N, C-alpha and C positions, 0 to 999 in steps of 0.2 A: 782476660782469658774468660772464655765461656764457663759459667758456673757448673754446667754439667761435666766439663773436663776435669773438675776437681773431685768428683765422686769416685769412689772405688769401683772398678769394673765388676761385672758379674761373670760367672763361669757358664758358658753356653757351648755346647758341641765341641768340647776340646779346646776352647780358647777363652781367654779373659778379654771381654769385649765391653765397650761402653753401653750402659743401659739405654734402650731405645725409648726416648720420650718419657722418662720417669715422671710419676705424678706426685712426688715428694721427696723428701730427703731427711736424714737424721744423723746424729752423731752418737758415738759411744759415750756413756756417762759413767763416772766413777761413783758408785752408790754410797760410798763412805763419806763423800764430800758434796755429792749432788752436782758436781762440776763436770762439763763436757770435757772429754779428752781431746788432745790436739790430733793433727793428721787430717786425712781425708774424711769426708762425710760419706754416707752410704745411701744408695738409691732406694726409693720405694718404687718397685717396678710396675709398669702398666702391663696391659695384655699383650702387646707385641713381644715383650721378653718372655712371658710365660708360654705363648704360642710357639715361639722359636725353640723353647726347651722341649715341649711336647713333640715336635716334629723330629728333633734330634733324638729324643728318648725312643720313639718308635723305631727309628733306624737302628739304633744301638741294641734294642731288644731283639730284632731279627738276627743281627750278627751274634749276639751273645748266646742265643739259643743253639748255635752251631759250634761254639767254643768247647773244647775239652775242659772238663772240670779242673785239671791241673793248672790251666791258665788263669782261671778265676782264683784259685787258691794262691797261686804265685802273686797276683796282685794283692791279695789280702795280707800275705806275709811281707811283701815289699812295703806296703803302706804302714804296717806296724813298725817296721824298722825305720822308715822315714819319720814317723812321729817321734820315736825315741831319739833320732839324730837331731830333732829341732826341739828337744824337750825344754831347754832353758828358755828359748824364745817364747814357746807356747805357754809355759808356766808363768813367765813374767807378764805376758799380755793378758792371759786369763785373770791374774791377780789384779791388775789394773782395772779391768772391766767389771769384775764381780766382787772384789775385796775378800774373796775366799782366801784362807790362809795358804801360803805357799807350802809350808810343812806343817802337819804331814798331808793335808788334804789334797793339794793339787800335785805336787811332785812325787810324793811316796804312795799315794793311794789311787787317785783317780786317773792320772795318766798311765801308770802301769796297768790299771784295769782295762783301760781303753786298748792299749796295744795287745794285752793278753786276750781280750775277747776277739779282736781281729784275727789273732793266731788260731784261737779255737774255731772261729768260723772258717778259716782256711783249711784246718784239718777236717772239719765237717764236709766241706766241698770236695776235698781231695778223696776222703774215704767213701763218700757217696751213700752211706748207710741211711742218712736222713731221708733219701728219696724213696725208701721202702720198695725196692723192686719185687714184683709179684708175678709168679708164672703158674699157670694152670695148664699143663701139657695136654690133658684130655680134651678140654674145651678149645684149645688153641688161642687162649686169651692171655695177654700180658699186660701189665700196667706198672707205671712209675710216676712218682711226683716230679714235675719239671717246671720250668719258668712260666711266667704268666703271659708273656707276649707283649708287654708293654712296660713303661717305666713305673716304678713305686715312688709315690710321693711321701716324703718324711719330714714331719714338723718336729724340730727339736725344742726341748723345754728351756726355761731360764736357769734352773738349778743345778744342772750338770754340764758345764762348758765342754767337757771332753766325753765322758762316758755315754751320754745320751745325746750328743750333738748330731744334728741331721745329717751332717756330712762325714761322721766318724763313729758314732755310737752303735749301740746294739742293734737297733732297727735297721740302720744302714748295713751293718755287717751281715745281718740275716738275709736281707734282700738281695745283696750282691752274691752272697754264698748260694742262694737258690737260682742264681743265674740271671738276675734282673738288673737293668739299669736303675739308677736312682736320681730323682730330682729333689734336692734338699733345700728346705727353707731355714735359713739361719735364724737364730733368735736375736732380736734387737739388744738383748742384755749383753751379748758378747759377740759382736760382729767381726771384730779384728781377729779374735781367736778362730772363729769359723773360717775367715779368709785364709789364715795360716794353714789350717787343716786342709782346706780345699787345694791349696797350692801343693801340699804334700800328696794328696790323693791324685791330682792331675798328673804329677811327675811319675808317680808309681804306675798309673794306668798306661802312660805312654811307654814307660820302660818294659812293661810286661805285655803289651800288645793288646789292650782292651779297646773296644771301639770308642770313637771320639766322644760320643754322648753318653758313655757308661756312668760318669759321675758329673753332675751339674748342680749349681747352687745359685739361688737368688737371696737377697738379704731381707726383703720385706715386701708386702703388698697389702692393700686395704682388705678389710674383711669380705667385701663383696666379691672382689677378684679372686681371693682365696677359695671362697666357696665355688665360684665359677670353674676355677681350676680343678678342684676336687671332684666336680661333677662331669668334667670333660671325658668323653668316651675313650680318649687316648690314655688316660691314666688307669693302670691295671690294678692298683691297690693303694692304700693310704695307711700311714702309721702316724699317730699323733699322741703327744704327752702334754697335758696342760689342764686348764679348767674344765669343769663340767659343762658350762654354758657353751664354750667354744667347741669342745668335743662333740657335743650333741648336734651343734650346728653342722659341723663337718659330716657327722653320721648321717644326718637327714639328706645332705646334698649327695652323699655317695650312694645312699640307699635307693634314691630315686633312679639311679642309673645301674643299680644292681651289682656293684662292685664291692669287694671285701674292704672293710675298714676296721683297723684295730686302734681303739682309743683308750688310753689310760687317763682317768679323769679325777675322781675324788675318793678319798679313803680316810676314815678316822682311826682305823686300825686298833680297835678296842683291846684293852688289856684288863683281864679279870684277876683280881687278887683275892683269894679265898681265905677263909677264916684261919685255917692252920698256918698259912704262910704269913698272915698279919701278925700272929702271935710269935711265930718262930723268927722272922727276920723282916718285919714291916719297915723299919727305918732304912734298912739297906735297900729294900725295893723302892722306897720313896726316892732314895738317892739316884738309883737307876732310871727311874721314870723322869725325874727332873733332867738328868743329863741327856736323855733321849729327846725330850721336848725341846730343850735349849739348843741342842746340836744344830749347827748351820742355821741358827735363828728359826728353827722349826720349819725349815723349807726342804723337807725330805717327804717324798710320797709315801713313806712308811712311818712317818712320825706318829707315835701314839697320842692321838688327840683326844682320847676318851678312855677313862679308867673306871671300872666298876669295882666297888669295894664290898666285900661280903659283910653281913651284919656281925659285928664283934666288938668287944669293948676296946680293942686296939685299933679300931678303925679311926677314932678321933686323933689318936697319937700319930697316925699315918698322915691324916689330913693336915695337922698342924705342922709336922716336919716338912711336908711339901709346900705348905704355905710360906714358911720361913725361907726356904730355898728359893722359891720363886720371887718373893719380895726382894731378896738381897741380890738377886741376879742382874748383871748388866744387860742392857738391850743389845742384840746383835744386828748386824747390818742386813737389811732386806734388799733383794736383788733389783727391783724395778721401782720407778717412781710411783706407780700405782699401788704397790704393795702395802704401804701403811694404811691407806684408806680402805683397801679391800679387807685387810684384817680387822680394822675398826668396825667395818660394816658386819663382818661375821660375828664378832663379839657382842654387838648390839643386838643381833638376831638371837643369840643364845640368851641374853639377859631378858629380852622381851618374851621369850618362851618360858621363863621361869627360873633360870639359873642365877644364883647368888655370886657376886664378884668377891673373891677372897684376896686377890693381890693383882696389881697391875691394872690393865684395862684401857690404856689409852696410847696414842701416838707418842713416841718418846721425843723430848726436847733435845735433839742431838743434831750433830753436824751433817749426818748422812740419813739415809732412809731407814727408819727404825720404828719398832713398836715395843712397849715394855712387856717383858715376860709376864704372862697372865694365867691365873688359876681361877676357875669357877667351880660352883658345886650345886648339885641338885639332888633331891631325894629320888629314890627308886619310883615312888609313886608318881611323882610329877613327871619323871622321864617317860613313864608308860602313858601318860596323858597326851604327850605331844612328841613321840620319838622321832619323827621326821625332822622337825625344826631343832631338836636338841642333839642331833648328830650331823649337823651341817659342818662341813670342813672349814676350819680357819687356818689358812696356809701361812703359818707363823708360829711364834713361841707361845701357843695357847693350849691348854689342857682343861678338859671338863671332868670333874669327879661326880660319878653317880654312886651314891651311897645307898645300898639295898637296905630295906627295912626288915627282911626276912630272908631265910635261905630259899624258901619257895619262890621268892621273887626273882632270884638269879636266872632261872631258865626263861622266865618271861621277858626279862630284859634282853636276853640273848636272842630270843625269837623276834624281838622288835628291831634287830639290827639289820641294816641294809647290807648289800654285798660289799665286801671289803678285800683289799689286797691281803691283809693279815689279821690274825687275832692271836693274842698270847694269853696263857693261863699260868698264873703262879700259884703253886700248892705246896702243902706241907711235905717235907722230904721224907717223913716217916710214914706216909700213906693216910694220914687222918682225913685228907680231903678228897680221897678217891672216889667216893660215892658222888659227891658234888661234881667232881671233874667229869666222870662218866656221863652225867646227865647233861652238862654243858657241851661236851664234846659232840654228842649226837646232834645238837643244835647248831653248833658253830661250824662244823665240818663242811656242810654244803654252802655256807655263807662266806667262805673266805678261800683265797687261793693257797695261802701258807699258814699253817697252824704251828704256833710255838709253844714250848713249855719252858717256864723259868728263864726266859730270855726276852729282852726288848727287841722289837722288829726292826730297828734301825740297822741298815746294812743288808745288802743283796749280793750274795756270793754268786760269781759267774760259774755256775756248776750245772752239769748236765741234768742234775736232779732238781734244779731250782724251778719254782713257779713264781714268777713276777707277773701275777695276773690275778683274776678273781671274777666273781659274779658282778653284774651291773648294780650299782653304778661305778664300782672301781674301775671296770673296763666295759667294753661293749660286747665282749664275748668271754665266757668262762672257761673255754677250752684250750686257750693258748697262753704262752708265756712270752714276755718280751726280752727275758734274760735266760741264758743257758742254751748251749749248742749240744746236739743237733736240733732240739725241738723248736727253737725260735725260728728256724728257717722254714718250717712247714707252712707258716702263715702266708708266705709270699710265693706259693706254689700252686699249681693245678694238677689234678690227677689225669695223666695221659694214658689212655687205654688203647691197646692194639688188638684187633680181632681178625685172626687169620692173615696177618701181615707177613710178607715174605721175610725170611730170616735175615737176609743181608740189609734189609731196610729198617730193622729194629735199632733202637738205641743200644749201645754197647752193653749196658747193664742188664738188658733183657734177652741177649743173645744166649745161646746155649752154654758157651764157655764163659765162666766167670772172669770178667775183664781184669781183675786184680789178683784173683786166687784167694782173696780174703773178704770180699764184699759179701755181707750177710743179706740173703735173699729168701723170700717166702716161696718155696717151690713145692707144689702139690701138698700143701698142708703142713710144712715144717720149715722152720728157719735153718738154713744151711749155707755153707760156702762151697758146696760141691757144684760141678757142672751139671747141666741137664743131661 
């Protein structure tokens, strides 16, 4: 048998087809044992595969622009149901490929979140309010957000096989809800899981009448071809979750062709523990911090990788409590073969910048991919001497403690922070820390997407009010969220303006009569559901 025939097909233009002249192959790996999993291998696509997807995506975009929003919503609803119908197989496959726990993580948390956000996207598409219809009757000008006119390229990450998967996650759902086709790149850490999701997506697309090229997926491509794909004029927008190096390379490629690119890259998510909180409940906060750093072996984009302690006699008790917890913790499984060395390199960088190692610090002697839970410490003065190096992300079970030497040093440490997805502040429940909090809040607020009080940042609720985004380098643009509908859909849209266009040629949402009777529109300076 031709070895190519043993490779899993790719999803192109509504069909599963053999990869055209793949330039390589790979197999799924169980990260808990480092052993390849049985079954088919997966192709590393060459340019002919990607070019075929671009052509199909362009055709699909033209068709989707004419579809009623209800059709797109029907697909998203159907897809959510299809995922739930295949839950057992999906959870089993994802567990084999990632070693993430079946319960509660995969079955009870991540899979329901994935189907739930697809349904939220469906509701946003059906309601139409995300598109912000705007009517100026005096000027004869009307505008609405609509599809981009081409496929959206979605790169899924390693750490969420369902909820951020390129063919099923939040970016996928938002792009489809805005009326765009998607070309998804599966992550090599969970190709079988992605293939199952793509099967469900294709079946749902066919059942609800979406164009053939509305959902497409390839498994892998080399870095050069990935950048070529990102820069191709046919790609309308890009969504990426992953490392800063890869995100910046994609952004540079996209910027050259002037297309929108939404990259979620790196974030240390600082946690400030103020003096009153240390005195009141320091040990309990240390327990929370350790649990958050260790969860998922530290492979969450909102993991608190850096904690700043206010100067207080209880700070050393906090440090020792956290050191004991870290030293006693067992190493968790990292998701990719490169992960242990990447974490080791990040820890080495922190130590060379002046951080002292308190616990852990090395690749674990384990059957699978693992790194020992690690705690480091640096003084506030040393941190301020080299803040860029000392807030480098270590994507694993690593936390750096910054111990301030004066209350006046806390705002200076906050000012040295790069853009982050989150920041949290723990303060005295009786108000003793309020003045310090107020000073920090003014500095932190423009530096983070989500500001928390007395809560660790792990966990991102799929809420209309959520911001899973933040200033650079957390993301490439501070004004958008990757989680939460209807806001997430705006990223994958263009503002369509109609000037003196005849009434019958306008989109339904801009005609005089409200198409649903409930659509909220901005008409002559007020939000209203009335007809013009």
